[in-house]
N, C-alpha and C positions, 0 to 999 in steps of 0.2 A: 633871510631865507635863501642864502647861497647867491647864485648868479641870476636869479629870476628877476625879470622886469616887473614894473608895476602893473603892466598888462597881464603878465602871467599870474601874478598874485590875485588879480581880480577874477580871472578866469577860474582859478582854483576854487574860490568860494561859491562861484555860480554853477560850474560845470561838473565838478567831481561827484555831486550828488546823483548825476545821470550816468556814471560809470557802470559798465557791466563787469561784475567780478566773477571769475571762475576759479575754483580751487581744485587742484589735483594733488592728492597727497598732502604735503605741507606747504605747497607754493600756490600763490595767488596771482592771477593775471588781470590786468586792468586795461580796458579798451578806452582809448582817449576820444572824447566827443568832438574835439577841435583838431585843427591841422597845424603842422609845424614843420620846419625843415628837419632834416635827419640830425643835425648837430643840436638844435634846439630841443628836438624831442628827447634826445639822449640826455641833455642837461636837465630837463624837466624830470625825466625818469630817475636820475641819480639823486635829484633833491628831494622829490616827494615819494619815491619808491626806492628800489634798490638799483635797477638797471633796465635797459630795454631787453626785450624778451629774447631768449636763446632757445632755438628750436631743436628738438630731439625726436627720434622715432616715437617716443612715448607721448609727447604732448602735441605733435603737429596736428594730428587729426582732431584733437580737442580744440586747439586754436582755430583751425579751419571752420569748425562748426559754430564758433561764436562770433565770426566776422561775416559781413556781407559786402565788403569792398576791399580795395587795396590799402595795406597798412605798412608803415615802416617797421622793420624788425632790427634787432642788434647785430647787424652785420654790414660791413663795408669792405671795399677792396683792401685798403690799408687802414688798419685800426690801432690805436693807442688807447688801450683800456684804462690807463691811469689818468687820462686827461679827457676833457670834453672838447668838442669842435665848434667853430662857428665858420660861416661861409666865407670869411675873409682869410682863413688860414692858408698859409703857403704850403700846400701838400707836396710832400716828397714822394717820389716813386722811382721805380728802376728805370734808368735812362741808358741802358747799354745798347749795343748795336742793333739788337732785335727790335727796339722800339724807336731808334733814331732813323727813321725811314728816308727823310729828306735831307738830312744834316740840320744843323741848328737853325737855319733860316726858315725852313718850312715845317718844323716840328711844333706840336702844341706844347711840348714839355719845356719849361723855361727854368728848371731847377736842376742843379748838379747834384743835390743830395739824394739819398735812397732810403725807402722804407724797408726794402728787402723783398721777401716773397709774398705775393698777394694771396688773399683768402685763406689766411691761417688761424685767425682767432675771432671769437665773438667779442661783443662789447664787454662782457664780464671776465674775459680773460680765458674762457674755456676753449680748447682747441676745436677747430672745425672738422669733427669726425663724422658729421652727417650732412648731406646736401640733398635738395630737392628742387633742382633748377628746372624751369620751363625749358622745353627743347630749344636749343640754339643759344642758351645762356649758360654761363657768362660769355660776353663778347670778347674776342682777342683781336688785336690789330694785326692785319696781314702786312708783311714786309714787302717793299717795293724794290725793283732793281736799281743799281747805280746809274746815274746819268751825267753827262758832262755839262759844262756850263753854256755851251752853245753848239750850234750845228754849222757845217760848212758844206759848200758844193763846188765842183770844178767843172770848167767848160774847155773843151779841146777841139780846135778846128779839124776838119777832115783833110788828112794829107793826101797828095796824089800818090798813085801807085808808084812804087819805086823799085819793083823787081820785074825784070824782063826775061822771059824764058828764051832759051837757046833755040835757034831756028830748027835745030836737028834733034836736040836731045832734051830740052827742058820745057816745061809749061808753067804758067802762073796759076797758083792755087788761091782762089778767092776766099774771102773770109766766109767761113760757114754760117755765121750769124747775120751777115750783111752789116757788120759793124762799120761805122765811119770813123773809128778811132785810128785807122791807118796802121794798126798792128796786124801783120800777116799771120796767117796760121799755117804757112808753109814751113820750110826748113832752112831759109836763109835770112839772116838779120844783119844790116850794115851797122857799123859802129862809127860815130861821129864824135870829134873832139869838141864841137861847139855846144854840146848839150852839158848843162851844169847838173851834175848828178846830185849835188847837195840839196837842190830845191824840190826833190821828189820824196815825199814822206807819207806813209799810210798809218792811219790811227783808227781805232774802233769806235763806232757810234751806235746809238740805240735807235732801232727802227720799230715802230709799233705795228707795222703791217706785217702780213703773213705771206704776201706775194713773193715767190722766190725769184721773179723775173725783174723785180724793181731794183734800181741801182742803190748801191750802198755808198754812203759818204765816209771817207776815212780822214781823220784828223789827227795830226801829231801835236800833242800838248807841249812838246819840247821845241819844235821849230816854227810852229804856227802856220804850217802849210796844209793844203787840202789836196785830195786826190780822188777823183771820181772814177769808180771802177764798176763795171757789170761783170760779175764772176763768169757768166756763160758767154760773154762776148769779148772779153778782154784777152783771154788766152786759154788755150787747151795745152796743159803742160805736156801731155804725152805726144802732141803733134807739132807743137810750135818750138819747143826749146829742148835742147840737150844741155842740161845743167853743167856738164863737165866740159863742154866746148864753148857755149855761149857766154858763160861768165863764171866767176868763182862764187859758188853757192854761199860759202861761209862769209864772203864779203857783202853779198847783196841781200839775202834774207835766210832765215831759218825756216827750212822747208816745212817742218812739223808745225810751225806757228802760222806760216804764211798760206800754205796750200793744203789741200786734201786732194791727193793724186787721183784718187778713184772717182771723185766728183767733178773734176775739172779745176776750178779754182774758186771754191766757196770761201771767200775771205771774211772771217768773223772775228779775228783777233788783231791786236795791234802789232804792226811790224814797221821796220824802217829800212828803206832802200838807201843805202849809203853810196851805191855807185851802179847805176843803170847801164851806162855805156863807158867804153874807155875813151880817154881823151885824145886819142891819135886816130888818124885815118888808117883804116885797115881794110884789107881785101875781105870779100865775103867768105864766110865759113860755111862749108856744106855740112849738112847734117843728115843727108839721105844719099842714096846712090845715084839719084837722078841729078845730072848736071844742071846748074842755074848760072844765069848771067845777071849781074846787078848793075843798077846805075845809081850812083850816089844822089841822095836827096837832102834837102835842107831840114834842120831840126825842127820838130813840132813845138810850138808854143802854146801853153795852157794858161788859163787864168783861174783864180779861186776867189770866192766871195763868201763872207760870213753872214749868217741869218739868224734871227732869234730862235731859241729852242721852244717848242710847244710844251704846254704844261702836261705832266703825266696823267694818265687815267687812273683815278683812285678807285680801289675795290669797293664794291657796294657795302660790305660789312664795316669797312672803316668809317663810313659816313656816320653809322649809329654808335661807333666806339665811344665810351665814356672813360676818361682817363682814371679818375679816382671815384668810382661809382659806389652807390649805396644800394641796398637790397630791400625790396618789398616783397610781401607775400600777397598773392592774389586771393580773391574771395574763395577760390576752390582749392588752394593749398600750395601750388608751385611758386617759385621765386623768380624774380626778373630784376634787372638792374635799372636804376633810375638816377637822374641828376639829384645830388644831395641837397640842392637848394630848394627843390620842389616842396610844397607844403602839403602834407598828407597826414591823415590820422595815423596813430602809432599805438603799439602795445608795449606796456611796461610789466614788469613782475616784481614781486616782493615775497620773500619767504614769510610764511605766517608767523607772527610774533607769538612765541610760545613761552613767554615768561611766567612768573609765578609771584604770588603774594606770600610773604612769610610773616606769620603771627607769633609773637613771643611775649614773654613776661605777662601772661594772662592772669588776672586776679579775679575777684568777685565783682569789681567794679571798673576795671580798666584793661587795656591791652595795647601792645606796641605793634605797629604795622610797618613793613618794608616791602618794596616790590622792585622788580627787575627793571633796569633802564631800557627804554624802547630804542629800535634801531634808527640810525640816521639822525636827521635834524628834527627833534621833537620840540614843538613850541611849548607845550605844558601838559599836565596830567589832569583828568577829571576824576575826582574821587567821589564815590557814592557809597553810602552805608545805611542799612535799615535793619531794625529788629524783626525777627520772624513773626511775632504776634502783632506787628503793625503798629505799636505805640511810639515808635521813635525812628527818625531818619535824618540824614544829613548829606548835603552835596557841596564839594568845594572844588576850586580850581587851584592847582598848586604846581610848583616847578621842582620841589624836592622829592626824594624818593622814600620818604617815611612820614608816618603820622602817628599820634598817640590819642587813642579813644579813652575818655574817663567819664565818670558819673554814670556808669552802667548799671544794669539791674543784675543781681546774682541769679545764675541759673538760666540765663536768657540767651537765645541764639541770635547771632548777627550775621548779615550777609554783606560782603565787601566786594565792590567792583571798581576797577581802575582802568580807565581808557587812556592810552598814550595818543596825544593829538599831534598829527603830522600833516602840515599843509592843510589845516582845517578839516582833516579827515581822521575819524576815530579808527585806530588800529584794532586788531583782534583784542578783546577785552581780557583783563586779568581777573580772575574770580577767586574769591576766598570766603571762607566762613568759619565762625568759631563760636563756642559757648563760653560764657563767664562761668566762674566756679560757683557751684550752688552751695546754700548754707546746709548746716548739719541739723539732724533732728533734735527735738527738745523733750525732757521728762520721759525718758525711756523706762518701762516698768514691765515686770513679768506678773501676769494676772493669774495664771494657773498652770498646771503641768499634769501629764499622765505618763503612761509607759512609753508612748511614742510621740507625744505632742507636748509643745511649749507654747502658751499663749502670751502675747505681748501687746502693749499700746504705747503711743507717743503722740507728740504734737509736730506739725509740719514746720519747716524752716521759713525764714523770711525770703521774699522774692519768688522766683519761679523755680520749678523742678520738673523733671520728667518722670522719675520713678524712685522708689527705695529699694536698694539691693541689700539683702540680708544674707550673711554667710555664717553657717554654724560650723565651728571647729570642735572636734572632740578633744578631751583632755589628753587622750592617749596618742593623738596625732594620726589616727588611722582613718578618720572620716572627715569629709568636707561636703557640706550641703549648701546649695545656692538657691535662693528664691527672689523673686522680683515682685513687688506690690506697689499700688498707687494709693491705697487707703492708708489711714493712720493707725491701723491695727492688723494683726494677723495671727493665725494659728499656725505655727511652724510644726508641720507634721512630717512623717517619714523618718523620724529620728530612731535611734537605737535604744532599746530598753536598757536601764541601768547605767546610763552614761552620763558623764558631765560634759557640758557644752558651754562654749563662749560664743555669743552671738554678736557679730560685728555689723553695725548699721553705717551705710553711707548713702548720700543722695547723689543721684546721676542725672545727666541730661539725656535728651532723647538719643543722640548719636553716640552715647557712651564715651565721649571724649573728655569729659570733665567730671571730677568727683569731689565731693565735700570731704572734710575730715571725718575720720572714723570714730563711732561711738559704740561702746561695747557693754554687754551685761552677761553674766554667767548664770547657769542653773542646771539641775540634774533631772533626768527622767527616772521614773520608778522601775525597779527590776520586775522581770516577769516571774512566772511560776514554772516548776518542773512539770513534765508530762510523761505519761507511759510509765509510771512507776510500778515495779514488779519485783517479786523475790526470786533469786536464782541460787541453785547449788545449796539447798538448805540441808544443813548438817544438824548433828544433835546438839551442838553448842554454839554454831555460828551459821551465818547465811550471807548471801550476797543480795544487796539491793541494787537495782538498776533503774535509771530514769534518763530521760532526755532533758538536757540543761534547756533553760529558756533562751530565746533569741536575745542577742545583744550581750551586755557585759554584766558581770557579777563578780563579787569577791569571794564568796565561798557558800557552802551548803550547810545547814544545821539539821542533823538526824536525831530523833528521839524515839524510844521504845517503851511500851507499857503493857503490862499484863493485868490480870484481874485485881491485883493488889496495888497498882499505881505505877509510876514511872520507874524504869529499871536503870541501873547504873551500868551501861554497856560501853563497849570499846568500839569506835568506828575508825576504820582504816581506809585511806583512799588507795584504791588499787588501780586507778587510771588517772591520767592527766585531767586537771580541772576543766579543760576545753574539749575533752573527748566526748563524742556522741556515739553510742550512749555513755553516760557516766555510771561508774560502779564504785560501791563501798563494801568493805567487809565488816559485818556487825558481829562481834563475839561476846562471850560471857553470857550466853543464853542457856536455858535449860531445855533438854530434849523432850520431845513430845508435848510442847507447851503451845497455847494459843497466845499470839502477840500482836499488838498494834504498833505500826511504825508511822512516824511523821517527818516530812521533809519541808523546809522552807528555804528561800533564796535570800542572802544578804547582799545588798548593793552599796554603791557609793552614796555619799552624803547621808550615811546613817539610815538609808531606806531599806525596807523589807518587802519581799514579794509575798503573794498569797500562798498558805500552807496547803500541801497535799498529803493524804494518809492512805494506808493499805493494811489489811489483816491477813495473818499467815500462821502456819504451825512449824515447830522444829522437827527435824528428822531423827530416826533412831542412830544409835552409835556405830562406829566402824568395825569391820572385821579385824582379826589380829593374827599374827603368826603366819603370814603368807609365805609358802614355800614353792619353789619351781625346780623341776628336773627336766633336762634336755637331752635328746638323742639327735641323730642327723636330721630327721624330719619330724620329730614329736616333742611336745612340751606337756608335762603334767603339772598341775597346780593343786595345792591343799592349803586350808586355813582353819581358824578358829572363830567362833562367835557365840556369845551368851545373850539370848533374847530376854526381854522382859516377861514376866509370868503371863501366860495366856495369850501371848502374841503369836501371830502366824507370819513367819518371816521367810522370804525367798531371796535368792542371791542372783546377781547378774555378773558374769565373767566376760571380759572383753579382751581380744587380742589385737594389739596395735603394731604397726610397722611404719617407722618414720613418721609418727604423728597421725597416721591414717588407720582407722579402724578397719581390720580386715575380717574379724569374725566376732559375733556376740552370742553368748549362750545364757539362758535362764534356767537355773536349777534349784532344787531344794536341798541337795546335799552340799557338803562342804569340800568338794573335790570336782575337778574338771580336767579334760584331755583335749589338746589341739593337735591334729596331725596333718600330713601332707604339706608340710612347711618346706620352705627354702632352707638349704644347708648353709652353714657358716653365716647366719643372719641373726641380727640382734632384734628380739621381740620384746615387746612390753605386755604384761598381763595385768589388768585392772579388775578389781572385784569389790562390789558393794552390796549392802543389804537393802531390801526394800520392805517398808513397814507402812501400812495405810497410804500407799501410793507415794510415800516419801522415801527418797533415797538417802542412805547413809553416806558419809564421806567415802570416797574411793580409797581403796588400798592397792598399790601397784608395786611391781617389781620387774627387773630386766633380766634377760638371759639370752645367750647365744646358742643356736643349734650348732651341732658338730659339723665340721667341714668334710666334704667328700673329696677323693683324690682327683687331680687332673688327669687327662688322658692324652694319648697321641704324642708323647715326647719324641723329638727327633732333632737331627742336625739341620739347621737352616742354612749355615755357610761355614766355611773353614778357610784358613790359610796355614802357612807353615808354622805360625806361632799363636793362632787363636782359633776358637771354637764358638759358634753361636748356635743356641739351642732354642726351640720353640715348642709350644704344647697347646692343647685345647683345654679351656677352663671347664670345671664340672658344670653339668646342667642344673638349672634352677637353683642357683647359688648366688650369694652376695659376697663371695670371697673377693677380697681386694689385695691381698698380699700373698706372695709365694716365697718360699725358701728354696734356693737352688744350690746344690753341692756338686763338686767335680773331684774325682779322685783318680790317681795313678798309682797302682801297686808297685811298678817297676821303679818309678822316679820317687816314690814315697811322698808325693805332694798331695795336698787337699785344698779346695777352694769353696767358700761359701758366700752367697749373695741373697739379699732380700730385695725383691722388685715388686712393683705394682702392676707390671704389664705381663704378658705371656711370652716374653723372650729374655734370655740371659746370654751374655757374651763374656767369655773368659779370655784373657790375653796372657802374654809372657809364658806361653806353653813351649814344650819341646817339639821340634819338627819330627814327623813320621812317628808319633806316639799315639797310643790309644788310651782313652780316658773313660771312666765310668761316671754317668750323669744321673742325678735324682732330683725331682722337683715335688715340693709339698705345698698343699694349700693351707694357709694360716688363718685362724679366727679365734678371737678372744685369747690369744697366746696358746692355742691349741693347734697342732699340726695334723693333717690328714695322712693317709697312707701315700707313699710316694708314687710317681710315674717315673719309668727308668728307661735308659738307652745308653748307648756309648758312641763315641765319636773319635776319629783318627785325624790328626793334623796332617796337612800336606807334607809329603817327604821332601826333605832337603838333603840328598845323599852326600856323604863324604867318603871319598875312596881311601881305603887304608890297605897298603901292600904288606903281605907277610912272606917272608922267605923261610923255607924249611930245609933242613939238611938231613937227608936220609943216610943212615949207615946200617949195614947189616953184615953179619958173618957169612951169610950166604952170598956167594958170588953173583953179581949182576942182579940181585933181588930188587934193588930200588929202581932199576931201569925198566922193570916190567910195568905193563899198563895196569895190571890187576893191583899192583902195590899202590900206584898213584891214586887209583880210583877209591881204594879202601881208606887211604889217608884222607881224601877229600870228603868222603861221606862221614868219617868220624869228626872231621872239622866242622861240617854242616851241623851235625847233632849237637856238638858243643855249643855253637852260637845259639841255636834254637832253644837249647836247655836254659841258657843265660838270658836271652832277650824274649823268648817266647813270641807271643802274638802282640805283645805291647809296644814293641819297637821295630820299625821297619829295618830289615837287614836282607842282604843278599850276598852269597859266597860264590865267587867264580875263580877258576884256574886260569893261569897264563901259561902256555906252553913255552 
């Protein structure tokens, strides 16, 4: 079981029964009842589950509700999700200057290796994109300032005053601070060669106090010398020295590092005095206008002593800092850091095992089972199976992923459950079920049949079964009926009359997953009988029999006729399709005015016949003859001949029909009839029959067109230089459909004809500026009406023709007279008008 100790293994068997499990979606969370360090907890989660819990905005509230104390979670400062931890690991973490607070001697980090950025991954490798820290966490180490290895102090004796004011012009300026250092704050400084300038060095040191009046110790790490200086007592730069007269600033100090001129001399940086005084005796140098007198003084001797450095003050938050911390969730949800070696309860998670059982090769007595492998370190699988009716069960522990069940009962349901066992804990069970194949029915027999029903019986199969499914297929392939029964017999009703069926039996189990082999049997239903039998269109020698066919299928109908002498040899013609409703046949070869009996029966499949239906009727008188029709524009006259039987009273019915629709009907006793107020140019049908004893003779009919009437309102619709379009109004109350259009030009000698079905004609390729005569005729039955007339002129497209005329006359100057010119022009105009007339546009002009 991986890296678990014996104690861990014992705890698993005792404690995991007490685990509280919560499932959100498909993930399960497990709360450990015992405590462990973070590394041991993670190792346990990896072995017996998947990993320590990863918190998200979706599950943190759920986790917080199921805990009541602090628990480890799958987060630590530096994580290696591919490995486990123990508390002896040499953890590596970032050791750059931000964490090297005291250098290597006082740092808690003893490793030079690095894990990189902290707080980046959960234990399962997910990125840390959600955090819920308790305020103040996580803790970070505060950096401390740099300090030297030791501290130094300097002691200098108080020198005697060595400046003497002039009796008349100078005074001595005492030290404004009362310093005993002997350095004056006046404007004169003496230079002595006995002072060794190389022994005076200033270095920076760290002072934890904030009192600005305390002395600062300066130490030079290069020369090892100390120098005690109080910035407010040692000198005032603006009063005590003039850098350009007293010394060479570039040789003694860098003023920007050594001094702050506006504050006096607050010395906080490292500086080195390489030459404080010149090595020769020199007179005093005046730096003010007031004269001074000086008295040479001996050099000042100072001593320096080293003392141990006090330990630094460590910030409060650094005392609680944990270098490589682990994270716990408090009982109310926030996170805090803890030492990873602490033993606390912890939370593991595992994705719900959603495997499946596959059942294959199912027979009536056996089945092969296979199931998915469980996640992680699975110790074994517990296999359980039982029959649904409770007569059989088995339980086995096994390590393989398959098993074969045999010696099973046909048509029986079995339930399978497989538990993957991990750390002596059952994972989510895998469930499956199946039925064995049931047996087929025995001794299937048809016991009876009718028009819509077939009755059958059989014996049940061996083993168990859920039901019997019976499917009836018609031989024509147009029907399929399905019924389910549990008994060993049935009346299969709802079938179609006169149809042949094949009945297929199969045994099924309750969930319809398994079926037996098919057993089939065939039989026919009896055909039905015709209904609503009646005679139609009774003639003198024939009539129509009409009936409704029976429901279902049939092959044909048989019609028989009898009179008082017995069965007649008649001719039966089918005038409708066999499947039409109603169905009609024409029976001919009959005698007129005779009483007859007609019989109809249905013939079906399998040689079966339906019930016979009969009817009695009479034949009609004979038809009229020699029907003649005469038509005018709105009138039709009809005449005919008829010879009745002696002593018969005969009437006639004449009908006027238009487009199959009866428009008028007249009953007369004479053999002539007139229909008026008709549509012109319309085709009418006239039907005439005789009526004797309320029986109609066969109709005699004829067709004729009424004469067309002329159209009206012919006019020009549009024109161009080379075309004319004409339109007109069709005649009123007319069925005319075609028109004949003619266009003629007397001048050009041209003629055009068009047959159109609209009320517009267009003629092209005409002469410009010419007038044409237009006629339109209505056409009906190859007869034309009177025309509608008009004329039209194409758009002029003038061409200029110049004529030069030479005038000669015996009379002197006769041609130069205006009267002569006018007479000639008028004669020319008359000439062109005579030739072109009104048929061609022309215009004659003179040019002076």
